[in-house]
C-alpha positions in Angstrom: -5.5 0.8 -28.5 -7.1 4.4 -29.5 -5.4 6.2 -32.2 -6.0 9.7 -30.8 -3.0 11.1 -32.0 -2.2 11.8 -35.8 0.6 14.1 -36.7 2.3 15.7 -34.0 6.5 16.6 -33.0 6.8 14.6 -30.4 9.4 17.1 -29.1 6.3 19.0 -27.7 5.7 16.2 -24.8 8.3 15.7 -22.4 7.8 13.7 -19.0 6.3 16.6 -16.6 3.4 16.3 -19.3 3.3 12.5 -18.8 3.4 12.0 -15.4 0.6 14.9 -15.4 -1.9 12.9 -17.1 -0.9 9.9 -15.2 -2.2 11.5 -12.4 -5.1 13.1 -13.2 -6.3 10.0 -14.8 -5.4 8.1 -11.8 -6.9 10.8 -9.1 -10.2 11.6 -10.7 -9.9 15.4 -10.7 -7.5 18.2 -11.5 -7.2 19.2 -7.8 -6.2 15.6 -6.1 -3.7 15.3 -8.8 -2.4 19.1 -8.1 -2.1 17.3 -4.2 -0.9 14.4 -5.5 2.1 16.3 -7.2 2.7 19.1 -4.9 2.0 21.6 -7.4 -0.5 24.2 -7.9 -4.0 23.4 -9.5 -3.8 25.8 -12.2 0.1 24.1 -13.2 -2.1 20.9 -13.8 -4.6 22.3 -15.6 -2.3 24.1 -17.8 -0.3 21.1 -19.0 -3.5 19.2 -19.7 -4.5 22.3 -21.9 -1.1 21.9 -23.4 -1.9 18.4 -24.1 -5.3 18.5 -25.9 -3.7 20.9 -27.8 -1.0 18.4 -28.7 -3.5 14.8 -29.5 -6.5 17.1 -30.1 -8.6 15.5 -28.1 -10.7 16.6 -24.3 -8.9 13.9 -23.0 -11.5 14.6 -19.6 -14.7 15.5 -19.8 -17.2 16.5 -16.6 -19.6 13.3 -15.6 -21.2 14.7 -12.5 -19.3 17.0 -9.8 -15.7 15.6 -11.3 -14.3 14.6 -14.5 -13.5 11.6 -16.6 -10.8 10.2 -18.5 -12.0 9.6 -22.5 -11.0 6.3 -24.3 -8.2 8.6 -25.8 -6.4 9.6 -22.1 -6.8 6.3 -21.1 -4.8 4.6 -24.1 -2.1 7.2 -23.3 -2.0 6.9 -19.6 -1.0 3.3 -20.1 1.8 4.6 -22.4 2.7 7.2 -20.6 3.6 4.6 -17.4 5.7 2.6 -19.2 7.7 6.1 -21.1 8.0 7.1 -17.4 9.6 4.1 -16.6 12.0 3.9 -19.1 12.8 7.7 -18.5 13.3 7.1 -14.6 16.0 4.1 -16.1 17.4 6.6 -18.2 17.9 8.7 -15.4 19.3 6.0 -12.8 21.8 4.6 -15.4 24.6 6.5 -14.0 25.5 6.2 -10.2 22.7 6.2 -8.2 22.4 8.6 -5.3 19.7 9.2 -3.1 20.6 12.2 -1.9 19.7 13.7 -5.6 17.0 11.8 -5.9 13.4 13.6 -6.7 10.3 11.4 -6.8 7.1 10.4 -5.2 7.2 6.9 -3.7 3.8 5.1 -3.5 3.6 2.1 -1.2 0.5 0.1 -0.6 -0.2 -1.4 2.6 -2.8 -1.3 5.5 -2.6 -0.4 9.0 -0.8 -3.2 10.6 2.2 -2.7 8.2 1.7 1.2 7.3 2.0 1.6 11.2 4.7 -0.8 12.1 6.8 0.1 9.2 6.6 2.8 7.3 6.9 5.7 9.8 10.7 4.4 10.2 11.1 3.8 6.6 9.9 7.7 6.1 12.7 8.8 9.1 15.2 7.0 6.6 13.7 8.9 3.7 14.4 12.4 5.4 18.1 11.4 6.5 19.3 10.1 3.4 17.0 10.3 0.7 15.0 14.1 1.5 14.0 14.3 -2.0 11.5 11.7 -1.9 7.7 12.1 -1.0 6.6 8.5 0.6 2.5 8.5 -0.5 0.9 5.7 1.3 -1.9 4.0 -0.2 -4.5 1.6 1.4 -3.8 -2.1 -0.3 -7.2 -3.5 0.7 -6.4 -7.2 -1.3 -3.8 -5.6 -3.3 -4.9 -7.1 -6.6 -1.9 -7.6 -10.3 -3.4 -4.3 -11.8 -2.1 -2.4 -8.6 1.7 -2.8 -9.7 1.0 -3.5 -14.0 -0.7 -0.3 -13.9 1.5 1.9 -12.0 -0.7 2.6 -8.8 2.2 2.2 -6.4 5.4 1.2 -6.8 5.5 -1.3 -3.9 2.8 -3.5 -1.9 3.6 -4.5 1.6 1.0 -7.3 1.8 0.8 -10.5 3.6 -1.7 -11.2 0.7 1.3 -11.2 -2.5 -1.2 -11.2 -5.7 0.6 -14.5 -7.9 1.6 -12.9 -11.3 4.3 -13.6 -13.9 5.3 -10.3 -14.2 5.5 -9.9 -10.1 8.3 -10.4 -7.6 8.1 -11.0 -3.8 10.0 -11.4 -1.3 9.2 -12.0 2.5 10.0 -9.1 5.1 9.0 -11.1 8.3 6.7 -13.6 10.0 4.6 -12.2 12.4 2.4 -14.2 15.6 -0.7 -13.8 15.9 -1.5 -12.4 20.2 -4.4 -11.8 21.9 -5.3 -8.3 22.9 -8.0 -7.0 25.5 -8.2 -4.0 28.4 -6.5 -5.7 31.7 -9.0 -3.2 33.7 -11.7 -5.6 32.2 -10.9 -9.2 31.9 -8.1 -11.7 32.2 -6.4 -12.9 29.3 -8.0 -16.4 28.0 -5.8 -19.3 28.9 -7.7 -22.1 26.9 -9.6 -22.6 23.8 -13.1 -22.6 25.8 -12.2 -19.5 27.5 -11.5 -17.9 23.8 -14.3 -19.3 22.0 -16.4 -18.2 24.5 -16.0 -15.1 24.3 -16.8 -12.1 22.7 -14.0 -10.7 20.0 -13.5 -7.7 17.2 -12.4 -8.1 13.8 -11.3 -7.0 10.9 -13.0 -7.4 7.9 -11.2 -5.3 4.7 -14.0 -6.3 2.1 -17.4 -6.9 2.9 -17.8 -11.0 3.0 -14.4 -11.5 3.4 -12.6 -12.4 6.9 -9.3 -12.3 8.2 -7.2 -15.1 6.8 -7.4 -16.2 10.5 -10.8 -17.1 10.6 -10.7 -19.3 7.7 -8.0 -21.3 9.2 -9.2 -21.4 12.9 -12.9 -22.9 10.7 -11.1 -25.4 9.9 -9.8 -26.3 13.3 -14.0 -26.2 14.0 -13.4 -22.9 15.8 -16.4 -20.1 15.0 -15.5 -16.7 17.1 -18.8 -14.9 18.0 -18.1 -11.5 16.7 -19.4 -8.4 18.7 -17.8 -5.6 16.0 -16.2 -5.4 13.2 -14.2 -2.9 11.9 -12.7 -2.3 8.6 -9.0 -1.7 9.9 -6.5 -2.5 12.9 -6.8 1.3 14.0 -10.1 0.7 14.9 -9.4 -1.8 17.3 -8.0 0.5 20.4 -11.4 2.4 21.0 -13.5 -0.9 20.9 -11.6 -3.0 23.2 -11.2 -0.2 25.9 -13.4 -0.5 28.6 -15.4 -3.6 27.5 -14.4 -7.5 28.1 -13.6 -8.1 24.0 -11.2 -9.8 22.8 -8.9 -9.2 19.8 -6.7 -11.3 17.7 -4.6 -9.3 16.0 -0.4 -9.4 14.6 1.9 -9.4 17.5 3.6 -6.7 16.1 1.0 -4.1 16.9 1.7 -4.4 20.5 4.2 -1.6 19.4 2.3 0.7 17.4 -2.1 1.0 17.3 -2.4 -1.8 20.8 0.8 -0.7 22.5 -1.7 0.5 25.3 -3.7 -2.6 25.8 -2.2 -6.1 27.5 -1.8 -8.8 25.6 -1.1 -12.7 25.6 -0.6 -15.7 23.9 -3.4 -17.2 21.6 -4.3 -20.3 23.2 -4.8 -22.5 20.6 -3.1 -23.6 17.1 -2.5 -20.3 15.2 -1.4 -20.0 12.3 2.0 -17.6 11.7 1.5 -14.1 9.4 3.8 -13.7 6.7 4.6 -10.3 5.3 6.0 -9.5 1.9 7.0 -7.3 -0.3 5.7 -7.0 -3.7 6.9 -5.0 -7.1 6.5 -5.3 -10.5 9.3 -7.3 -12.6 10.2 -4.2 -14.8 11.6 -2.6 -11.5 13.6 -5.8 -10.4 17.0 -4.2 -11.5 16.0 0.0 -11.4 19.0 1.1 -8.4 16.5 3.8 -7.6 13.6 0.5 -6.3 16.3 -1.5 -5.1 18.0 1.1 -2.9 14.5 1.7 -1.3 13.9 -2.7 -1.0 17.0 -2.7 0.6 15.9 0.3 3.2 12.4 -1.7 4.1 15.1 -4.3 4.9 16.8 -2.5 7.1 14.1 -1.6 9.1 12.8 -4.9 9.4 16.0 -5.6 10.9 16.0 -2.6 12.9 12.8 -3.6 14.6 14.0 -7.4 15.2 12.0 -9.0 13.6 11.7 -12.8 13.2 12.5 -13.5 9.1 11.7 -16.8 8.2 12.9 -17.8 4.4 12.7 -15.7 1.9 11.1 -16.3 -1.8 
């Protein structure tokens, strides 16, 4: 650990200072941190200046058009996150009342889970916890650090990161469907028709295809790709007016792909389990437990099949 604070009055440090420091370190700019916190940029600058006076460290230095955290600021942000978690626990030690909860709750999810689940969750928050701001960030392929370092409070993903300090619960299990423009083609009904067609797929990271393609490859099936997009939200524009096929989670028929026709995949296709994942430090936090319960309720309302939980 970097020792950047020697003699100072610890009573000069409060939760607002800690939260602001973490926000600037994670956002990489004062402007972005202010937007995330919902305060004026001048307020963030004032608190950072106050923390500079306390620590005797510049905390952030200019780099190109942005700023980067000093080693001291990075170290303090790690400690600050833990202190903020403890403060949250202290605040929730009394009977938890979601109507009085004031926070920004961050969920990492890709566009599939985001569009299928989180609008309904946001509606529940407006009704039962109006003081909570739901912040949604892209999860990509989730990492342990996202949860360990407090970059998000909850991950919703088919690929839960594995760690001794990470807790996961299966939310539901979806099935893949074949989506297409019915004005341009009919549904593929055989394996040969499916393999002969041109496809559009999602690639979240370079050279990292969907698990679907890895599992199909094990059956000797190689799809012919005409288009690759970085998220499921990009599928409709490329499907309309073409004879392309998209094999995507069936839940998207109610959101992103609602205007397209769909049919069963004409060959054995693996199920698509979806998990919510959190750090063990939140396991018994009343507020976090309440939020997880609300997400479970969203799944129940959507009548999504839920298989064995773990």
